[in-house]
N, C-alpha and C positions, 0 to 999 in steps of 0.2 A: 719398639715395644718388646719387652722380654716375653719369652714363651711361657714363663712361669707366672706371669701376671694374672691375677684373679679377675673374674668377671667384674666385680665391683670396682676394681682399680682402672678399668678401661674408661676412656673419656666419655662422658655422657652429655647429651644435648638437652635434657629436660627431665621432668618427673610427672607422674600421673596425678591429676587433680580431680578427675571425675570420669564418668562414662559407664558403659555396660556392654553386654554381649550384642545387643541389637543395634545400638547407636554407635558403638566403637568406643575407644579410649580417648579421653581428652588430656592432652599433654601440655604443660606449661614449658615453653621453649626458653632455654637459657643461653642460646647462642644467637647470632644474627639470623634473621629469617632467610636471607639469601644463601645460607649454608645448607638449607634443606629444601628439597623440591617435592612436588606432588609425585607420588609413586615411589618415594624412597623406602627402602627395606630397613625397618628399624626393629630393635630387640628391646623388650621391656623385661627388666630383672626384678623379680618379686623382692620385696624388702627383706624377706628372710632368706634370700639367695637360693631357695629350693626349686623355683620354676623359672623358665624362660618363656616369654611370649613373643611370637614372631608376627609382624603385621606390616601393612602398607600405609603410608601417609596418603590420605585421600582429600585432605583439605587443610589450608592454613588460614587462620582468622586473626586479624588485628584487634586488639582491645585496649581499654584504658580503665583505670580505677575511677576516673571521672571524665565524662566526655569533653570537658573544657580543656583538659590537658592534650587531648588529641586534636581539638578544633583549631587551636592557635599555637604556632611555633614560638618557643621561648629562646631560641638561639640568638636572636638579636637583642634580647632584653637582659640576658645574663651571660656571664663569662662561659666560655666553652666547657671547662671542667664541671662547673656547677650545673649547666644545662644538661650535659650528658648524664650526670648523676641523678638529676631529677627525672629525666626521661626513663632511665633504667628502673626507677622506683614506681613510676606511674603508668608507663606504657608497656605493653607486653604482646606476645604472639602465642596463640594456642595452636597445637596440631590436633587434627582428628585422625586417629589411627584405626584402620579396619583390622581387627585381630583375625589371624588365620590359623595358627598352630601354637601349641604349647609343648614344652619338653621338660621333663623332670630332671633337675640337675642335682638334687640332693643337698645335704648339709655342706658346710664349708670343708674343702679338702684338708686333710691333716688332723681333723678332730676325731674323737672317739665316735661321735654320732655318724660321721661320714663312713668310717670303717664298718660300722654296724649296718649302715644302709647299703654298702657295696657288697657285703658278705653273700647274700642270696644270688647276686649276679655272678660273682666269682665261682660260686659252687654249682652254677648251672641250674639253680632252682627257679630262677626267674629270667625272662628275656631282658636283654639290655634295653634301657629306655629309648624310646623312639618318638619322633614328633607325632602329636595327636591333635585332632580338631579341638579348638578352644571350648572348654566346658566351664570355666570359671574366670574370675578377673583378678588382676594383681591388686594388692593393697594400695591405699593412698600413698603418694610420695615415692612409689617405686621408681627407680631410675630407668631412663630410656637412653639408648645409644644407637648409633648407626651400625648396621650389620657389617661384620668383617668377613674376610675370606673363609674363616673356619665356620662361621654361621651359614654362609652360602653353601659350602660343601656339605654341612650337616643336613640341610634341607633338600638341595638339588643334586647332591651326589659328588663324589670325588672326580675331578676332571681327568685324573690319570686312569680311571677305569675304562676299559675298552668300549663298553656299551654306552658310556656317557659322552655325548657330543656337545662341544661348546658352541652354543647358538649365539651368544652375545656376552655383554659385560654390564655390570651394574652402572647406572648413569653417574653416580656421584664419585665412586672410588675406583671403578674399573675392575671389580672382581669378576672373574669368569663364572658364567652361569651355564650349567650343563642340562641337556635334554636327554633323558634316559631312553635310548633307542629300543631297549628291550620292552619297555612299557609302550613306547610309541607305536610299535607294530602290532600290539595286541588288540587294539581297537582302531576303528576308522578315525581319521584326523583331517584337519583342514588348514590351508594357508590362505589368508584373506588380505585384501588391501585394495584401496582405490586405484584406478588406472594412473600410472605414472609415479607410483610410490615405491618402485623397486621390487614388486612382487615376484617377478621372474628371477631376479638375483637371489631373493630370499628362498625361493623354491630350489634353485640350484644348490644353495648351501645345504638345505635339508636332504636333497637327493644324494649329494656327495657324502653326507654323513651316513645315510642308509647303506650306500654301496660299500663304504669303508667298514662299516659295522659288519656287513657280510654274513648276517644270520637270517636274512630274508631276501628273496628275489623281488625285483622291482620291474613292473610292466608300465611303461610310460606312453600314454597317448599324446604325442607331441604334435598338436594341431598346427602350430606355426613354425615348426622346424627349428626350435631354439636350443634344445638340450643335448643333442647328439654331438654334432661337429662344432668347431669354433665359429663364433659369430662376431659381429661388430655392434657395439652399443649405439643405439640410435641417438642418444643425447650427447655422448662424449666422443664418439668415433673410435673409442679404444677397443682393442681385441678382447673378446670374452671367450674364455677357454671352455670347450665342450667336454662333456663327461667322457666321451670316447677317447679324447686326447690323454686324459689322466688315468683312465682305466681301460686300456686297449684290449686286454684279454678278458675282462669281466663284462664289458658293455658291448652289445651287438646292436648296430643300427639297421633298421629294416625300412626300406622305402616302399611306399604304397604304389603299386602298379609296375608292370614290366618295364625295365630299363630306366626306372626313376632315378634321378640324381638329386642329392641333398646338398644345397649350397655348393654346387660344382664338385661334390665328393661322391664317390661310388659307395653305396651302402654295402653292408656285409651280405645281404641278400634282399630280394624283393618279394613283396606279398601280392599274390593274385588270389582272388576268391573264386572258388568254383560255383557255378550257377546252382549246383545241387545243394550248396550250403545255405542258400537263401530260403528262409522259412516264411510262412504267412505272418508270423508274429513280428519278424523284422520289418515287413512292409507296414503293418499296423502302427509300429513305432513312429513312422514317418507321416502319420495322419495330418498333423498340423503343418509340417513342412511342405507336403504335397497337396494340402487342402482336400483330403479325401472325405468322402461322404459316409454317412452312417451305414450304408449298404455294403461298404467295402468288406467287412468281416464275412458277410454271407457269401459274397462272390469268391473270396479267397478260400473259404472252406470248400466250396464246390470245386474249385480248381485242384485243391489238394486231394479231394476225394476222387476226382476223375483221373488225374495223372500221377498221383503219389506225391508225398512231401519233398522228395528229392528231384522230381522232374517237372513239377508244375510251372516253375519259373521259366525254364527254357521253352516249354510248350506254349505258354502264354505270350512270350516274347515273339515267337515265330508267327503268331496269328496276325491277321490284317483287319483293319477297319474299312468297311465299305466294299470289300471284295465280293463280287457277285458273278453268277453264271446265268446263262439263258437256257431255259428248259426247251423241250421239243415244241411246246405250244407257244414259245416266244415270251414266256413270263420270266422276269428276272428274280432270282432268289439268292440268298447268301451262299457264297462259295464254301466248300468244305474247309478251306484254310482261314476262314473269317471268324472274328469274335462272335458275330451274330449267329453263325451256324452252331458253334459250340454252346452258346447261351440257350438257343431254342431247344437244342437236343437235350439239355440237362435242366431245363426249367428255371433258368436264371434270367432275370430282367436284362434285356438286351442293352438298354440305355445305361444301366448301372455297370455292366461288363465293359461296354465300349468306353464309358467315362473313366473307369479304372485303368484301362489299357492306355488311354491318352495321357493320363497323369503319370503313369509309370514310365513314360518315354525318357524322362530324366534319369531314371534308374537303369533302364535298358541301355542307355548310351554311355554308362560308366565303363571305361576301358579296363579297369582292374577286375571286373567280374567277367570271367571267361568260362567256356564250357569245360576245357581241359587245361588247368594250370600247368606250367612247365615243371613245377615241383610242389609238393605238399607243404607250403609255407606255414600253414596253421599248425601242422604237427611239429615243424621245426621250431616254431616259437615256443610251443608248450614244452618240447624236449629241452630247450635251452633254459627255460625258467625252472624246470624240475632239477636241472643239473647245477643250479646255483648261479647262472648267468643273469644279466639284466638286459631287458629289451627296451630300446627306444624306437617306437613306431612313428616315423616321420611321414606326414601326409603329402610331402613333396608339393606338387602343384594342385593337389586336390584339397583345398582349404575351405570348401563350402560347408555350411551346416549339415547339408544332406550327407556329404561324405563322412563327416565326423559322427553323426548320429548312427548311421548305418554300420560303419566299420567297427566303431568302438563297442557298440552293443553286441554285434555278432561275435566278435572275438571274446568279449567278456563272458558271454553265454557259454561258449565252448570251454574256456578256461575254468569257469565256475563249476561246470559239470565234472571236469577231470579232477579238480581238487576235492569236490564232494566225494567222489568215488574213492580217492586215495585215503581220505579221512575215515570213511566207513570201513575200508579194508583194514586200516591201522587199528581201529577200535575192535574189530573182530579178531584179528590175528596177533596184534601187538608188534608187527614187523613193519618197517618202512614208514616211519613217521613223516608226514609231508613237510616240506620246507615251507615256512611262512611266505606269503606272497602279498605284496602291496601293489595295488593297481592305482596308477596316478592319472587323474582326470582333470584336464583343463576346462575352463569355462563350464563348470559343473552345472550351472543353472539351466543350461540347454538340455541336459539329460535328467536332471533331478528336480525340475519344477513340479508344481502340484499336479498339473495335467498329465505329465509323462512318467512321474516317479513310479507309479504302480505298474507300468508296462516294461520298465527296464530291469536288467539284472543288477544294476548298481544299487537301487534302493534295497533290494534283498540282501546284498552284501553288507550294506551299511547297518541293517537291522540285525542280521543273524549269522552272517558267514564267518565271523571270527572263530566260531567253534569248528569251522572247517579250514582254519588257518589262512583265510583270505580277508584282507581289509582294504579300505579305500584311503587314498590321500587326495582330497578334492581341492582344487585351486580356483578361486573365483574372486571377482571384483564386486559382485552383487549378491552377497549371501542372503539378502532378504527375499530373493526370488527362488531360493532353494526350499523345497518342501520342509515344513516345520518338523515332521517326524524324522526326517533324515538328519537335520541339524541337531536334534536332541540326542542322536546316537553317536555324535562325534566325541571322541575322547580328547585328544590334545588339539588345541587351537592356537595357531601362531598368526597373529594379525598385525599388519601395518596400519597406517592411518586410514580411517574411514570417515567421510564427511557427511554421509546420509544417516539420519536418525534411524531409519528402518534397518539399514545394514548393520549399524551398531547394535541395535536391539536383537537382531538375528544371531550375531556372533556371541552375544552374552546370554543367549537363551539357555535356561537350565542351570546357570551358575549362581551361587550365592553371592551376595554383595553386588548385584547388578547395577543398582543405582549409583553406588560409589565408583564403580569401574567405568561407567558410561562416559563421564567427563574426561577421565584419564585417557580412554581410548581415542576420544575425539581430539585430544591435544597432543598426540604423539607427533614427533618431528618426521615429516615425510622422508623416506629413503635412509633414515638414520636409526629409528627406534621401532621396536615391535613389542607387542604384549604377548606373554606366554600365559595360557589359561587352560582349564579343563582337567580331565581325569589324569592325563599323562604327566602333569606337573603338580607338586605338592600344594602350591598356592599361586595365585596370579602374581605376575611380576613384569613390569615394563623394563626392557633392557635395551642397551645400545647394540644393535646387530653387528655381527662381523662383516667385514668387507670381502667381497668375492674378488680376490686379487692373488698375486703371486705369494704373498705372505700367508694367506689362508691355505694355499696348497702345500706350502712348505711345512706349516704346522700340522696339517692333516696327514700328509704322507711321509713327512720327514725329509730333511735336505738330502739330496742325492748328488753323487758325483756325475759330471757330464759323461764320463766314460761308463758304458754299461757293461755289466758282466755277461758271460755267456748264458747264465741262468736267467737273467733279466730278458735277454733276447728271445730265449725259448718261451718264457711266459707270455711275452707280447704276441707271439705267434699262436697263442691259445692252447699250448700243450702243458 
């Protein structure tokens, strides 16, 4: 097709016969129905050529001018040419298109009207036309065609722009579709998909794009040790490249606990948490996991008041249950090192205090909480993130929900406070603008369900921390279990196949055209297709996702010679 070909000369698939803004446009199809699929990106050209309307095919409907032509086949009664001609005149297919955007195209190029229309733009008196939400409808018989590469680039951005990351390709024609990373990091986002649909590979794609974009730091809570070092796919047995392998100088892998190994690899450093860093709020967050009672908050407050917020944990850990001494008159009383002695002295219910101590034994036994860590790993993590590096915190052998809830919330609370302070200093002095930070949370429903959302730092980040340059990337297979208020705050949503109606409803919450998109999301091909939705993309679109393979890395990083230069070697050493 010639580059000078006008819009009206491009091959069309049908024309507008009815519809509206609420119900969508109804298109009479002029090609075989199997040439168009649900979710196809189509362009409607207004009959006067002045507007383009961009939309998605959300339904295909078979029809006939008389039901009798559809009920009985005439192929056996008439010759093939006559039967085909009769069918073409009596049977038809209509498309239902959900309009999303419209773009002013102006009069036909080369005419005096077009030159007059372009004059204000050339003179800088008006901004260039850009896609806008649909406010009107095209006239009857306006032509409809499949979107081409130029249309995709017009809406989703030029794939050659550094901040635009190719997430997949249109399903019919294979045109690349870009995700704008600059917008992606401005608001919290989510990656969703049922178990076994390739959600981890999809997440790796997005994380690789974020790291390559390199305008935001990424903090990944890697509960299952998947993202840092190379792994093996459970279904194919093939090698899966880790982020550390491709970004050796940008990504630092941190192992939880002293001497922790990650898939037989030595991490860049290990994280040990000082007992002085454990706050009463960290313990309250574990209420459901530890089955704590309503009296827990009162007991924790008394401990913090008695010993201080930085020493209560160590002091309580050293206390004993049932420790007694015998007085001079032979009476047994609680020993000074017992929980009961402390409780009686400070007016705390003894049974409540002893019950809390018993339930905290699981926390007291965690080997990564120590009195004096070998190094200040928390400070090292924050320093690396501020310097533009990316952290993968691998939980090593500590993969229980207790470990994940405690460590992820504790670190996020510290990081959140640092970024708030930096943002406030920047607004006061104008110096040292904070580097944007994306915190990646797996199995987000464990931290952001209705019961726990109000207690964690994550819900605060999702609601309001973007003004402090911090956003979330939540990864989950059960989005229906995430608190509604958090889901409503998500900007970009990238979702694979979901089979549960509640999960589909949750992912689509707050989006226009939910009813039309629901069936489309339920019919995605597992491990092959994803739906792009939300604030970070101009319009919803199902795409064939990229494969996480050698070809992906070659396209992302560029083909490299096997022989490394001295500069490459220096960079890999972190200098």
